[in-house]
Every structure is written in structure tokens, then in C-alpha cells.
C-alpha positions as CSV (number, residue, x, y, z in Angstrom):
1,M,12.1,104.1,146.7
2,P,10.6,101.0,145.1
3,T,10.3,98.0,147.3
4,V,11.2,94.5,146.1
5,R,9.3,91.6,147.7
6,I,11.6,88.7,148.1
7,P,10.1,85.2,148.1
8,T,10.9,82.8,151.0
9,P,13.3,80.6,149.0
10,L,15.6,83.6,148.3
11,R,15.5,85.2,151.7
12,K,18.6,83.3,152.8
13,L,20.4,85.6,150.4
14,T,18.9,88.7,151.9
15,D,19.6,87.9,155.5
16,G,15.9,86.9,156.0
17,Q,14.5,90.2,154.7
18,G,11.1,89.8,152.9
19,E,11.4,93.2,151.4
20,V,14.3,95.3,150.1
21,D,14.2,98.9,149.2
22,V,16.1,99.8,146.0
23,E,16.7,102.9,143.7
24,S,14.2,103.7,140.9
25,G,15.2,102.8,137.4
26,D,14.5,99.9,135.1
27,L,14.2,96.3,136.3
28,R,17.7,95.5,134.9
29,A,19.3,98.2,137.2
30,I,17.3,96.9,140.1
31,V,18.5,93.3,139.6
32,T,22.0,94.7,139.4
33,E,21.5,96.6,142.7
34,L,20.0,93.6,144.4
35,E,23.1,91.6,143.3
36,E,25.4,94.3,144.8
37,L,23.5,94.3,148.0
38,H,22.9,90.6,148.3
39,P,25.5,88.6,146.2
40,G,24.1,85.5,144.6
41,I,20.6,86.7,144.0
42,G,21.3,87.8,140.5
43,D,22.3,84.3,139.5
44,R,18.9,83.0,140.8
45,L,17.0,85.6,138.8
46,L,18.9,85.7,135.5
47,D,20.1,83.0,133.1
48,D,23.5,82.9,131.4
49,N,22.3,85.3,128.7
50,G,21.3,87.9,131.3
51,E,17.6,87.3,130.8
52,L,15.0,86.4,133.4
53,R,15.0,82.7,134.1
54,R,11.9,80.8,132.9
55,F,10.8,79.7,136.4
56,V,11.0,83.2,137.9
57,N,8.1,85.6,137.5
58,V,8.5,89.3,138.2
59,F,5.6,91.7,138.6
60,V,5.8,95.5,138.6
61,R,2.5,97.2,139.6
62,D,0.9,93.7,139.6
63,E,1.8,93.3,135.9
64,D,4.0,90.5,134.6
65,V,7.1,92.1,133.2
66,R,7.1,89.6,130.3
67,F,4.0,91.4,129.0
68,L,5.6,94.8,129.6
69,Q,9.2,95.6,128.6
70,G,10.9,92.7,130.4
71,L,14.1,93.8,132.2
72,D,13.7,97.2,130.5
73,T,10.4,97.9,132.4
74,K,10.6,101.2,134.2
75,V,10.1,101.1,138.0
76,E,8.9,104.3,139.7
77,S,9.7,105.2,143.3
78,S,6.2,104.3,144.5
79,D,6.2,100.8,142.8
80,T,6.4,97.4,144.3
81,V,8.4,94.7,142.5
82,S,7.3,91.1,143.3
83,I,9.5,88.2,142.6
84,V,7.4,85.0,142.4
85,P,9.0,81.6,141.7
86,A,6.9,79.5,139.3
87,V,5.2,76.6,141.0
88,A,4.7,73.3,139.3
89,G,2.4,70.6,140.5
90,G,-0.5,68.4,139.7
91,S,-0.9,64.7,139.4
């Protein structure tokens, strides 16, 4: 089963879990499964058009899915999916 790494700001939706095991498939199916398991997380990841929000970065096999197939990126059973909120800063 693939593992999804949940960032600290979203852990309140996963009962504090830092990692969640999900079924293999594409990233879109995994987001759907996460929403079923932990209601509200889908809204944090996807915009009103069902696409990844600009400020959410998702990596599969350490590759940014925006440079792969986006939500259609295949996720194998041995893969790790990392959700990384964008960080802004500077002065």
C-alpha cells in the first residue's frame, strides 16, 4: 500500500496521523480515498475545479506531480506520496 505523508497543518483532519496508508491507483483516486477516510482533507488539497491548489505541492517518488501527470500520476504500492504546503517568506 502506498503511504501518504501528511503535513503538520493537515494532521488535525487525520486525528494526528503523520502518515496514512491508501490503495494504489492514480493520485486523484488517492485524494478521493483520503477524503472518504478523513473528511475535509480533499477541500484543502483541491480547488473548486477539482485541481490541486496552487499552494499545495504533491510529490510521488520525490517528483513533483505537476511535472508528471498531475492528478493522473500513477501511484504504485511501494510509493510514498508527500503533501507539502508551499512556504512563502522573505523580507
